[in-house]
N, C-alpha and C positions, 0 to 999 in steps of 0.2 A: 203559545209558548215555545215551540221550536225555535221561532225569529229572537225571542227574548234570550235564550240560550246561546243562540250565536253570537249576538252583540255582547253578551257577557263575555264568552270566550275571546272575542276580539278585543274587548276592554281589558282581559287579563293578559293576552299576548301584548298588547302595547305596553302594559306596565311592566312586564317581564323584560321586555327591550329596553326600556327605560333604566331598568337595575343594571341589567348586563352592558349598557352603554356607558353607565357611571362607573362601573367596575373597570370596564376598558379603559375608559380616558380620563378619569379624574384621580390624580395622585392621592388626594387626601381620602378619597373615597376608598382605597387599597390600604392606605394605613389605617384606617379605621375596621376594615375587614380583618387586618394581620392581627391588631390589638383585640379586636372581638373574638378570635381563634385563640388567643393567648389567653384571655380571660376565662374563656370556657374550659381550655386546657387547665388552668388553675383550679378553676371550680371543681372540676373532676380530681384534680389530684389531690386537693384538701377536702374533699367529699363534705363541701360545705350544705348546708340545711336548704331544703324546699324553698323556703321564703326568701334565702339569699340567693338562691338560683334564679328566682322569678325577677327579683331585682337587677341582676345581673342581665338577664334577657330583655327586660325593660328597658334599661339603660342602653343595652346595644341598639335594639330597634330605635329608641329615640334619637341616638347619635347617627344612625343610618338616615333616617327621617329629615332631620335637622340639615345634614350633609346635602340631601337631596333638593331639599327647599331652599337653600343656601345657592346650589348650582343653578336651579332653574330661575331664581331670580336675578342671578349674576347674568345668565344667557338671556333672559327676558329684557333686562334693561340695555343689553347689548344689541339687540333686535332694534329696540325703540329709539336710541340713538348712539351714533359712533364718535359724536363730539364729547369734550369734557363738559359737564354739567354739574354744579353743585347737586341737584337733585339725585341724579343718576350715584353720584360718587355716595351721597347720604344711604339711597337704597342699597347699594353693595355694602357699605360698612356696616348698616343693621343687621343684614343678613349674614355677615361674617361675625358679627358681635354675638349673635344667637348661637351659631356653633360655637365660638368659644366658651360661652356660658355652658352649653352642654357639655363641652370637653371637660371643663372645670368640675362640672357636676359628676361625669363619669369618673374623673381621677379621685375625687372625693368619696363615692360609693366603692370604688377600688382598694383605696386605702382603709375604710373602715370595716370592708369585709375580708380582704386578704391580708391586711396588716398583721393582725394577731396571729395568723396562721404563719406569716414567714417571720414573725418573731420568735414564735415557738420553734421552727424549724431551724433557725440560726441560732437559737440559745441551746440545743441540744438535743 
């Protein structure tokens, strides 16, 4: 049991190191973090429902996960080949496309949840 806990602790430590590395080195990850803080701040300011908060949190986590998958696929592709190859380009483009779809979905969620609150705020 002790060995299993030690291995789990090491895995957790490595995973946390990956998150910290992404935050320190990946500009898009930092943009996502800033926009996530903005969304959470707006959620608090507008006092959105618990269900809406769950959707916002899930969307934030999905965005971070997609960004990390995209970054890891790009890194792995660069490790496999440094020369230009159509297959490498395709892998990177598909990973970037995944991130774009998640970002579009996040904007849609933000518009649907925060839009009515912002309209109410601006209209008076």
